[in-house]
N, C-alpha and C positions, 0 to 999 in steps of 0.2 A: 590224153592224156596232155597235157598243156607242153606245148615247145614254145612257147615266148617265155626264155629265163629272164627269172625277175632280174629288175638293172642294180639292185642294191645287196645282191646277196655276198657284196665283199666285204661289205662293211657289216656286216651280221654275227654277234658271236655263234662257237659252235657250242651246236645244241646236245646236253647231255641227259634232255630226258627220253629213255627210252624203259622205263621199265616194266614197258606189256611187249617186249624183247627177252628171250629166256639169257642166262648167263651170268658173268660176273665181269665188273670193271676191275676186280682184286683190290690190291694194298691203295689206301688213298695217295696220291700225286704220282709213284711208280710204278701204279695196275700191275701189270704181269710182267714186267720188264725181265729181269731176274732172270726168271723161268725160262722168258723168251732168249734171251744171249746161252744160258746152260746146254739148252734145248731145244731148238725149234721147232723142228718139227714133230715133235712129242706134247709141245705146250698146243699147236694147232690140231693137232691129230683129237689131243682128250679131248679141249671144246665140243672139235664138231661133233664125236662121238657122242658128248656128255647133251649135247645142247643142238646141233642140227646144223646145217646149212646157215645160218645167220642166227651171231650169237652177239649180246654184249661183251665187250672188253674193254680194255686199259694197257695205255702204252704208253712210257716217258710222258708221263703229264697227259694225256688226250683220250679220252673217250670217246665212244662208237661203236660199230657194229663188222664185226669179221664176218667174211666172206669166204665161203668155200665151195668150190667147185667148177666148171668151166661153162655153165648155162650162166649162172651169176657174173662169168668174169666177162664169155661173150657179151652181157648185154651195160656190165658196165664200160666194158674197151670199145664197141660200137656205139654206146650213146645217144641212138637214137632221138631221143629226144631232147638234148643237150641240157642234160638235168643234171650232171656230174663235171666237179670242177678241180681241175688238175692243182689248179692255182691254190684253192683254198685246204687241199686235202694234202700239199707241202707244207703251208705256210708258217709252219709251228717246226719241222723239219728242215727238211732242204732249203726253203726258204727264207730263212735265215740267214746265210752264207750264198744264196744264189739268185736272189730274187728275179725275175725276167728272163732267167733261162727260158730257153723251146719247153719243155718239161710242165713248164711254171706259166703256161698261159692255156686262156680257153679258146677253144671252136673257132671265130672268124677273128681275131687276134692271133691266134696260135699258126693258123690256116695262111696267113698274111707274111708270120715270119718264118715260118718253114718254106716258104718261096723264096726266103732270099738267101739263108741256106744252103736248098737246092744245088745250086749249081756247084756248089764245091764236094760236090759227091756224083754227079756225073760222068760216065764214060770216060770223057776226055781227060778230066781232074785227075779221076780215079789210073789212068794209064800215066799218068806224069807222077801218082803218089809212089807207085811201084816198084818204079825205075831206082825213088829213091831211098825206098826202104829196104830191098833184096841187099846192096852190097852195107849198110849201114847194119847189118843184123848179121851178115855174113864177117864182118871185124869185131864186132863183139863176143860171138863165141867163139873164132879163132882158137881163142887158148884153153875153151874148156878141157878141153882135154888132158891138157899140164898139170891144170887143177886137182881129179879123179874127185874128191867129193866136193859137189858145193853147194847151197842152200839156195835154191830154185827159186824161190820166190822173192825176194831182193833183186836177182841178179835179172830174170827178167823185167822185171816193175823198172828199172832202170833205163833197159833197151828200150821200153817202149816208150816210156817217157823220152829220151831222147832223140827214138821213132817222131814223138809226135810232136817235138819242141819242133822239128826240122820241118816237118810236111803242113803241122799245122801252124807255124811262126816263124816260120825261117832263122831259126835258131842253132848254132850247129853245136854240137855238144861241148864243145870246150867251151862255149860263150856260161858267162858266170851266172848271166842272168836264167839259164836255164835250171839253175841247182837253187835257185833262190825260188822260182817255180815250182820246183817239186816240195819243199821246203813247204811253201804259201799253203799247197793242195793237203800235206800230208797234218797240217796244225788245225786246217778246216774240218778234214775229215774226224781228229779227234774233238775238235769243237763240236759236230754233230752230236759227240758223245754225253756230251757234259751233261752235270744234271743242273747246274747254274748257269742260269740263263741272262747275267747280267755281266756287266765286263769291269768283274772285280781282279784285282790283281792278283796275279797267280794261275788263274784259273784256263783250261781248257778254251772256254767260250769266247776270254779275252782272245790269247793266240790264237783264235782261228778267227775272230775280228782283226787280225792285224793284218793277216793271209787275207782276207779278203778285201784290203785295204791296196794290199800289194799289189793285188792282182789288178782292181784297179786302176791305177793308178800305170802299173805298166801298159795294160793294153790301151789306156785312152794317152797315153804319150805317145803313141806310133801309129794312132789313126792317118794323121795328115800327111805324114810320109808313105806311107805303105797308098795314101789312096793314092797318093800322084807318081807311085811308083810303076814298077810293072812286074810285079813279083808272084811267083803261081801259088805259091801258099796258101792255104785256106784263109788266114787272117786276109790276106792282100785283097783275096777272091770277096770277103765281106764287106769291105771297105770300100769297092766299089763299083758293088749293085746298088740298084736305084728300081725304086718304086715305081708301079705303072703312072705316076705324073711327074717320073723325070726325077723324082728326089733322094735323096743318099740316104741311107737309116740312120737312126739315131746314132751317137756314140755311145748311150746308155746301152741300146739293143746291141750293136758290138761287143760293147763289152761284158756284158754278160752274156750273147750266147759265146764269145768265146771260152769264157772262164769255165761254165758249166761243158764244154765239149771239151777239151783242153782233158779234166779231173774225169769225164767218161771216157774219153779215148786212152787213156792207160790201163786206168785202174782196172774198168770192168774185164779187158783181156785177160791182164793178167793173171787177175782170177780167174778166169775159164779157162787158160792153158795151167795153171797150178791146177786146177783139179784134175782136168784132161789127160797130163802127165801122172799122177799123182795112183791116175790107175793103168796108165799104160805102163806103168814101172813096178807094175804088179803082175803084168802078164806079157809075156815076152812072145809070145804066138803073135799075139792082138799088136802087138808094136811090131812085130817084122810086115803084118799087112801091109801100115799103112808107110812100112819103110820100102816095100817092092812097089807100091803107091808113089812115092816120091823118085824110086830109082826110076821106074818109066819114064819120065820126065827129064832125060838126060842133057841138064844144063846148071849151071853154077846155081844162077837167079831165076825165077819164076819170069814170065813175064805176062801181059794180062789177060791173055785168049789159057795160057795155062790155067787159071784158074777152075774153070771146071771140067779139068780130067782128073780132079783131086775128089771124085764122090765120099770116098769113104773118110778122108779128112773132115769135110764138111758133119759126116752125123758123128764124127766121134766127137767134136769138141760139142755140139748138138745134147750130145748122149752128156755128156759133163754137166753141160747146162742144166740139161733135167734132173741128175739128183742134185745138183748145187747151184744153183740162181746165181749171175753174179748180183744180181738187186731182188734182195729176200723178204725183203716188204714193199708194197706199191701201196697209193693212198689217194683218194678221190673224197669231197665232200659233197654230199647231196646239194642243188639249188632250188630246187622244190619238193614237193612231198610225194614219195613214189613208192613202187609196191617191189618190194626185192625181195624172194623166197617166199613170199604169203605172208608176209607184216610191210606193216604201212610204217615208214620212214618219214620223221620229220626234216621239214631244208635243215640245211647246214648244221648235217649229222655227217663223221668222220666212217670213211670205211677203208676197212686195212685189208689187204689180199696179197695173201702168204705163195707164192707161185709153185713153192716147192713141194706142199702142200698136192696143191692140183697135181703136179707133178708122180707124183708115187700113188698114185690113185688105184687101185688096180680094179675097177670096173674099166679102165682103160687103158693099163699099161699091162703086161705082160710079168710077173715077178718083177717090179716095180725098183725092188732097191737092189738091181743087180745091174753091172755095168753091161749095157751088151747091146753092140753098133748093130747088128741084125735087126733088132725092132724099128729101126728105121727104115728097111731095104726090101726091094720087094721078096718074098710075096707079101711077107707081115704088115707093113705099113704102121705101124700103132697110129704111128700120130697123126692118122688120118680121119680115127676112130669120132673124134673130137674134136673143132677148127680152134676150140680155145682152151685145150686138153694138155697143149704147149703153149707158156707165153714166156719165155726164155730172151725174147727180143721184147716185150709189152706185146701191145696190140690194138688195130681200130689204128685212130690218128694221129696215137703219141706215138707209134711203132717204133721201136729205134730209128733215125734218119743215120745212121753210122753203124747197120747192122754190118752191111758188104762190107766196107771198111776195116769192119772189127774180124770177118773173116779172113780178108786179103791178108789181116795181117796172119793171123794164124798160121795160115797155109802155107805163108812166107816162112815163119819159125819152123814149122814141121820142116820144113822139106828140107830146107838147109841142114837141119839138127840131123835127122833119122838120115841121112843119106851121110854124113859124117862121124856121128853116133850110135852106137849103144848106148842104157841107160838103163839104172834099176834105182829103187830107192834104197837108200841106208839102210843099214841094220836096225837099227835105235827109231828106225821111222815110228811117229806116232797118226796114228789111225781119227785122230781126235780132229775135228774141223770147228773153225772161229765162223760164224757169222754176220755180227756186224763188228767196227763198221762195216770192213769188207769181208766176205769169204774168203776166207783161204785156211790151207793145214795148222795147225798151231802150230806147229815144231818150223814151218818153212818153209817146209819138204825138202828134206836132205838129201841127194839124189847122187848117186856114183855113178861118173859119166866113163866110158871105153872111145878110144878114137878105134873107129872100124880101117882095119890093112888093107891098101887098095892092095889087087892083084896088080 
């Protein structure tokens, strides 16, 4: 198979000529979007049972091939022959608002850009972040015991945005710009779901584009000041990073990376924590197991060295991500003709990958619908049955650069929350889950919080 990418692949239109592949594109324009929004797992599973691992599929104006199963995911994520483009896969979705972000870069360009971002996630930087994070979370949840019942999703979203704004951008929560950033991200998330993709007055797309322009203006306006300073926030690291030729990275690159990083850093972890608490709120025994682990680290705030003392917390969040991935649909586009699952796919074919279905395949997971953290531990180690049966953080070169940061946030929050409170789901909680634009419980997860009496 050729390893030489077609240099003009970014100029080519999407290929929709897939008559030789079983399946259906669904309705004109919308494809199978409505079924997917109502029941993502069921839609993918029906397609799989009916047509197999590779099938024709239509979604939100795009027609391509749906891939199912870890063997195919491994082939696409590892991309041995440089045959799959993330940039072109996401061009019609995330690319409309986050063009140039790390996820939307291919091969050598991706490798080059990722190097710039790496310094912000090395141990020294992470040790600085954890020192900032702990007290902020502690202050934010201090009055939760007085509230009795609260909606967890918006509460944790605000906390994590404040933490991300401080750590990544150096903005204090009292800074009015933090609220404006939050609004911009919400408008862009809604814009991604807009059917109309022209800037017509009153459309979600137009509001999203206004949000995107705000982000560019905000970050662009601060680059020179941050470059001249000695800030320890991620943004400042990026502005001072240089290429091997001694050049600063371009303003456009820095703006693109910061916009997407801030969005990904708080939204995906908000989703992960909400699903984790949904299950822990119904299982007091498991909640207590995790609390015992948190109590064993007898200090108010975690230090960097404490993170490895929380193996149960780590597998609990991974189990939540297994059942409810924070990114429900991943996309690529073929660059050259290739073979996947026994079918020849022409160049420029959109590929859809749905991690949740992978994560619930009975061939790889025992009782896959059950929330069971012990499946990750000795002696079961179910995640080791196939290296790509779990792709909660993606895989290959594009594996989430902020994975360790996300786990650090989760452990910090849970350490403080479980030491301070017991919680359960409110009587009226809903078991229904939203999958797009951001996966979460539809009712924003009402929880009842009770302060633990200190002996």
